[in-house]
C-alpha positions as CSV (number, residue, x, y, z in Angstrom):
1,M,-2.9,-48.4,25.9
2,T,-0.3,-50.1,27.8
3,Y,2.4,-52.8,27.6
4,P,2.3,-53.8,31.3
5,H,5.5,-54.0,32.9
6,S,5.3,-57.7,33.8
7,K,6.7,-61.0,32.4
8,T,3.6,-62.9,33.1
9,N,0.9,-60.3,31.1
10,S,0.9,-60.0,27.4
11,A,0.9,-56.6,25.8
12,I,-2.2,-54.6,25.3
13,G,-2.6,-52.9,21.9
14,H,-0.5,-53.3,18.9
15,D,3.4,-53.8,18.4
16,L,4.7,-50.4,17.6
17,N,8.3,-51.9,16.7
18,R,6.5,-53.6,13.7
19,L,5.0,-50.1,12.2
20,K,7.1,-48.1,9.8
21,K,5.2,-45.0,10.5
22,R,6.0,-45.3,14.3
23,K,9.5,-46.5,14.0
24,N,11.7,-43.2,14.5
25,G,9.5,-42.3,17.5
26,V,9.7,-45.5,19.1
27,S,13.3,-45.9,18.5
28,L,14.1,-42.4,19.9
29,S,12.0,-43.2,23.1
30,I,13.9,-46.5,23.6
31,K,17.3,-45.1,23.0
32,N,16.8,-42.2,25.4
33,K,15.1,-44.3,27.9
34,S,12.6,-41.3,28.7
35,F,9.3,-39.5,27.6
36,T,8.9,-38.8,24.2
37,F,6.1,-36.3,23.4
38,I,5.1,-36.6,19.6
39,G,2.5,-35.0,17.5
40,P,0.2,-34.2,16.0
41,V,0.0,-37.7,14.2
42,K,-2.7,-39.3,12.7
43,L,-3.9,-42.3,14.9
44,I,-4.1,-45.7,13.7
45,Q,-7.4,-46.2,15.4
46,N,-9.7,-43.5,14.2
47,N,-7.1,-41.4,11.5
48,Q,-7.7,-38.1,13.9
49,L,-4.8,-35.8,14.7
50,A,-3.5,-36.3,18.2
51,F,-0.5,-36.1,20.6
52,I,1.3,-39.0,22.0
53,L,3.4,-39.3,25.1
54,R,5.1,-42.6,25.4
55,L,7.3,-43.8,28.3
56,P,9.5,-47.0,27.5
57,I,9.6,-49.6,30.3
58,F,12.7,-52.0,30.9
59,D,12.9,-55.0,32.9
60,E,15.4,-55.8,35.5
61,S,18.1,-56.6,32.7
62,L,17.4,-53.2,31.2
63,D,15.8,-54.9,28.4
64,F,12.9,-53.2,26.7
65,V,9.3,-54.6,27.4
66,G,7.0,-52.1,26.1
67,F,5.5,-48.4,26.7
68,I,3.0,-46.6,29.0
69,I,1.2,-44.3,26.4
70,A,-1.0,-41.4,26.9
71,I,-2.9,-39.8,23.7
72,S,-4.6,-36.4,23.8
73,G,-6.5,-34.9,20.5
74,V,-5.2,-31.9,19.1
75,E,-8.6,-30.1,19.9
76,N,-8.2,-30.6,23.4
77,I,-5.0,-28.8,23.6
78,S,-5.5,-26.0,20.9
79,K,-9.0,-25.1,22.5
80,K,-7.2,-24.4,25.7
81,L,-4.5,-21.9,24.3
82,P,-5.4,-18.7,25.8
83,F,-3.7,-16.4,23.3
84,K,-6.8,-15.3,21.3
85,D,-5.6,-11.7,20.8
86,Y,-2.5,-12.9,18.9
87,L,-1.8,-14.2,15.5
88,Y,0.5,-17.3,16.0
89,K,0.9,-20.6,14.8
90,V,2.5,-23.6,16.8
91,D,4.3,-26.5,15.0
92,G,4.5,-29.9,16.7
93,F,7.1,-32.7,16.7
94,N,7.2,-35.7,14.6
95,P,10.3,-37.9,14.0
96,D,8.5,-40.1,11.7
97,G,6.9,-37.5,9.3
98,D,6.4,-34.0,8.5
99,M,6.0,-31.2,11.3
100,L,2.3,-30.7,11.4
101,T,0.6,-27.5,12.7
102,I,-1.1,-27.7,16.0
103,F,-2.7,-24.4,15.8
104,D,-2.8,-21.4,13.2
105,N,-5.1,-18.5,13.6
106,R,-3.0,-16.1,11.2
107,V,-5.3,-14.7,8.3
108,D,-2.5,-13.3,6.4
109,K,0.0,-15.9,6.0
110,S,2.3,-14.4,3.4
111,S,3.7,-11.8,5.7
112,G,6.6,-12.5,7.8
113,V,6.5,-13.6,11.2
114,V,7.6,-11.1,14.0
115,N,8.9,-13.8,16.7
116,V,10.1,-17.6,16.3
117,F,11.2,-19.6,19.3
118,N,11.3,-23.4,20.1
119,V,9.5,-24.7,23.3
120,A,11.4,-27.9,24.3
121,V,9.3,-31.0,24.7
122,P,10.7,-34.3,25.8
123,N,13.0,-35.6,23.2
124,G,11.7,-32.9,20.7
125,Q,10.5,-29.6,20.4
126,W,7.7,-27.3,19.1
127,V,8.3,-24.2,17.0
128,F,6.2,-21.0,18.1
129,S,5.8,-18.4,15.6
130,M,3.9,-15.3,16.5
131,K,2.9,-12.0,15.1
132,K,1.0,-8.9,16.5
133,P,0.8,-5.4,15.2
134,T,3.0,-4.0,18.3
135,Y,5.6,-6.1,19.6
136,N,5.8,-6.3,23.6
137,A,8.6,-8.3,25.2
138,Y,6.4,-8.8,28.3
139,E,3.4,-10.2,26.6
140,Y,5.8,-12.5,24.5
141,N,7.6,-13.8,27.6
142,I,4.0,-14.5,29.1
143,I,3.1,-16.5,25.9
144,R,6.3,-18.4,26.2
145,V,6.1,-19.2,29.8
146,L,2.3,-20.3,29.3
147,L,3.6,-22.7,26.6
148,Y,6.2,-24.2,28.9
149,V,3.3,-24.6,31.8
150,M,1.2,-26.5,29.2
151,V,4.1,-29.0,28.4
152,F,4.6,-29.4,32.0
153,V,0.9,-30.1,32.9
154,C,1.0,-32.8,30.0
155,L,4.2,-34.3,31.9
156,F,2.6,-34.1,35.2
157,Y,-0.6,-36.0,33.8
158,I,1.6,-39.0,32.3
159,Y,3.5,-39.1,35.4
160,K,0.7,-39.7,37.8
161,R,-0.9,-42.0,35.2
162,E,2.5,-44.1,35.3
163,R,2.4,-44.1,39.0
164,E,-1.2,-45.3,39.2
165,I,-0.6,-48.0,36.5
166,A,2.9,-49.1,38.4
167,L,0.7,-49.2,41.5
168,K,-2.0,-51.2,40.2
169,N,0.8,-53.5,38.5
170,T,2.5,-53.9,42.0
171,L,-0.8,-55.0,43.5
172,I,-1.6,-57.3,40.7
173,V,1.7,-59.0,41.2
174,D,1.6,-59.4,44.7
175,D,-1.8,-60.8,44.5
176,N,-0.6,-63.5,42.1
177,N,2.7,-64.2,44.1
178,M,0.2,-64.7,46.9
179,L,-2.3,-67.1,45.1
180,R,0.8,-68.9,43.6
181,Q,2.2,-69.3,47.4
182,V,-1.2,-70.5,48.4
183,S,-1.4,-72.8,45.5
184,F,1.8,-74.3,46.0
185,T,1.8,-74.9,49.9
186,D,0.2,-77.7,52.0
187,E,-2.4,-76.1,54.2
188,L,-2.0,-78.4,57.3
189,T,1.7,-78.9,57.4
190,N,2.9,-75.5,55.8
191,I,5.2,-77.2,53.5
192,P,5.2,-77.4,49.5
193,N,2.6,-79.6,48.2
194,R,2.5,-82.3,45.5
195,R,1.7,-79.5,42.8
196,Y,4.9,-77.6,43.8
197,M,7.0,-80.7,43.8
198,N,6.0,-81.9,40.6
199,E,6.9,-78.5,39.2
200,K,10.2,-78.7,40.8
201,I,10.9,-82.2,39.5
202,K,10.1,-81.0,36.2
203,Q,12.7,-78.0,36.4
204,I,15.3,-80.4,37.3
205,F,14.7,-82.9,34.7
206,S,14.9,-80.0,32.2
207,T,18.2,-79.2,32.8
208,H,21.2,-80.5,30.7
209,I,23.9,-80.3,33.7
210,T,25.3,-83.5,34.9
211,L,24.4,-83.6,38.5
212,T,23.4,-86.6,40.9
213,H,20.6,-86.0,43.0
214,S,18.6,-88.1,45.5
215,I,14.7,-88.6,46.0
216,A,12.7,-90.4,48.4
217,F,9.4,-91.3,49.6
218,L,8.5,-91.3,53.1
219,D,5.3,-93.0,54.5
220,I,4.0,-92.9,58.3
221,D,3.7,-96.7,59.4
222,H,-0.1,-97.3,60.4
223,F,-1.0,-93.9,60.1
224,K,-4.8,-95.0,60.0
225,R,-4.2,-96.6,63.2
226,V,-3.4,-93.2,64.7
227,N,-6.5,-91.4,63.6
228,D,-8.7,-94.4,64.5
229,T,-7.5,-94.5,68.1
230,Y,-6.5,-90.9,69.0
231,G,-8.8,-89.0,66.5
232,H,-8.1,-86.8,63.4
233,D,-7.0,-83.7,65.5
234,A,-4.1,-86.2,66.9
235,G,-3.3,-87.3,63.4
236,D,-2.9,-83.7,62.0
237,K,-0.2,-83.1,65.1
238,V,1.5,-86.3,64.2
239,L,1.9,-85.0,60.4
240,K,3.1,-81.5,61.4
241,E,5.6,-82.8,63.8
242,F,6.7,-85.4,61.3
243,A,7.4,-82.6,58.6
244,D,9.3,-80.4,61.3
245,I,11.3,-83.7,62.0
246,C,12.3,-84.0,58.5
247,L,12.9,-80.4,57.8
248,N,15.3,-80.4,60.8
249,N,17.7,-83.1,59.5
250,V,17.8,-81.7,55.8
251,R,19.4,-78.7,54.2
252,S,17.8,-75.4,52.9
253,S,18.7,-76.4,49.4
254,D,16.8,-79.8,49.9
255,V,12.9,-79.7,49.4
256,L,10.2,-81.7,51.4
257,A,6.7,-81.9,50.2
258,R,3.4,-83.5,51.4
259,W,2.9,-85.9,48.6
260,G,-0.8,-86.9,49.8
261,G,-2.2,-88.2,53.1
262,E,0.5,-89.4,55.2
263,E,3.1,-89.8,52.5
264,F,5.9,-87.3,51.9
265,I,8.6,-86.6,49.3
266,L,12.0,-85.6,49.8
267,F,14.4,-84.1,47.2
268,L,18.0,-84.0,48.0
269,D,19.9,-81.8,45.9
270,R,23.2,-82.7,44.4
271,T,23.3,-85.7,46.9
272,G,24.8,-89.1,46.1
273,K,23.1,-92.3,47.2
274,D,25.4,-93.0,50.2
275,N,24.7,-89.5,51.6
276,A,21.2,-89.6,50.9
277,E,20.8,-93.1,52.8
278,E,22.5,-91.1,55.9
279,V,20.1,-88.3,55.8
280,C,17.0,-90.9,55.4
281,A,18.5,-93.0,58.4
282,R,18.7,-90.0,60.4
283,I,15.0,-89.2,59.9
284,L,14.0,-92.9,60.4
285,N,15.6,-92.9,63.8
286,T,14.4,-89.5,65.1
287,V,11.0,-90.5,64.0
288,E,11.1,-93.7,65.8
289,Q,12.7,-92.2,69.1
290,H,10.2,-88.9,68.9
291,Q,7.3,-88.8,71.5
292,F,4.2,-87.4,69.7
293,L,2.3,-85.7,72.5
294,F,-1.5,-85.3,72.1
295,K,-3.6,-84.5,75.3
296,D,-1.1,-85.9,77.7
297,Q,-0.9,-89.1,75.5
298,V,2.1,-90.5,73.9
299,I,1.9,-91.4,70.5
300,R,4.6,-93.6,68.8
301,I,5.2,-93.9,65.1
302,T,7.7,-95.0,62.6
303,T,8.0,-94.5,58.8
304,S,9.2,-96.3,55.7
305,I,11.4,-95.3,52.9
306,G,12.0,-95.7,49.6
307,L,15.2,-94.2,48.2
308,A,16.8,-93.6,44.7
309,S,19.6,-91.3,43.3
310,F,19.3,-90.3,39.5
311,S,20.9,-87.8,36.9
312,P,18.5,-85.8,35.0
313,Q,20.7,-86.5,31.9
314,D,20.5,-90.3,32.3
315,D,17.2,-91.0,33.9
316,Q,13.6,-90.5,33.2
317,I,11.1,-88.7,35.6
318,E,8.6,-91.6,35.4
319,V,11.1,-94.4,35.9
320,V,12.6,-92.8,39.0
321,L,9.3,-91.9,40.8
322,K,8.1,-95.3,40.0
323,G,11.1,-97.1,41.2
324,I,11.0,-95.3,44.8
325,D,7.4,-96.1,45.1
326,E,8.1,-99.5,44.2
327,A,10.9,-99.3,47.1
328,L,8.7,-97.8,49.6
329,Y,6.4,-100.9,49.4
330,R,9.2,-103.3,49.5
331,S,9.9,-101.4,53.0
332,K,6.4,-102.1,54.1
333,D,6.2,-105.6,53.0
334,N,9.7,-106.3,54.6
335,G,8.4,-105.1,58.2
336,R,8.3,-101.2,57.9
337,N,10.5,-98.7,59.6
338,R,13.4,-99.3,57.1
339,I,14.9,-98.0,54.0
340,T,14.9,-99.6,50.6
341,I,17.3,-98.4,48.0
342,V,16.5,-98.6,44.2
């Protein structure tokens, strides 16, 4: 089970921080910000003994977000212990309870042990007790080395699993970002679309900072005539060049989006009414003077603009949009190729 390293995905599994039986082990992992190898413990899922290897994950602010967890049954490890000729006992590590036995093949448990030593595991230790009629330091060291190797293999497995999960998460995040980018971009003009601008406007009006912004609707005059006279390919070219003209006359902090058809919306960040009017007038004049070329034909167009300034604290989003929409149509009714300010 995993707690994915992603703010957009919910955790898979249960919330370990709420389980009293796991609290100390969870806190130990988070505090040390590293692997913790715990066990044997009784699993909540099936009440069987198993080892748990936890890796805590933190976000960019170093806040804990979850775990990558690997689980292995006690039998999976005890069966692989190669020391069948020895009488020994291995006790595990569990900060949330008593130290439980991993393996014990001693027949007479009353007689004293010959050798006892600790085997370090991440954020804990195992206790290895061994007795044999004849003590051999060489064999004793081999056993110790093999136990360390077994711990290392477990760590390597978790590291490999962590890397695979991290890679998959990265690919998922990249795919999601790409899909989000596509869903927020107008395919023809390659500028933000209406969906993106709606999200942007909602964010602006959700702030509690007293600032003045401006927003404008720009509509290409008699655009249907362009399509009917020169064809839709010419109309597409006009739309793309129109968007480029607008972008060349605004700052990087401003946002231009295609609202629909031949209508565009322009958000001017931290811009009052007078400065916003200057920007719109510059676009208006540039569009009027620009020669839109299509197959050796020169196409001339103009644009009508409705403009308003607003403060998120004092105004409502619906009222502002309705106001500039009405201002745009007044520009149309009064002869086009002009700016009307709310």
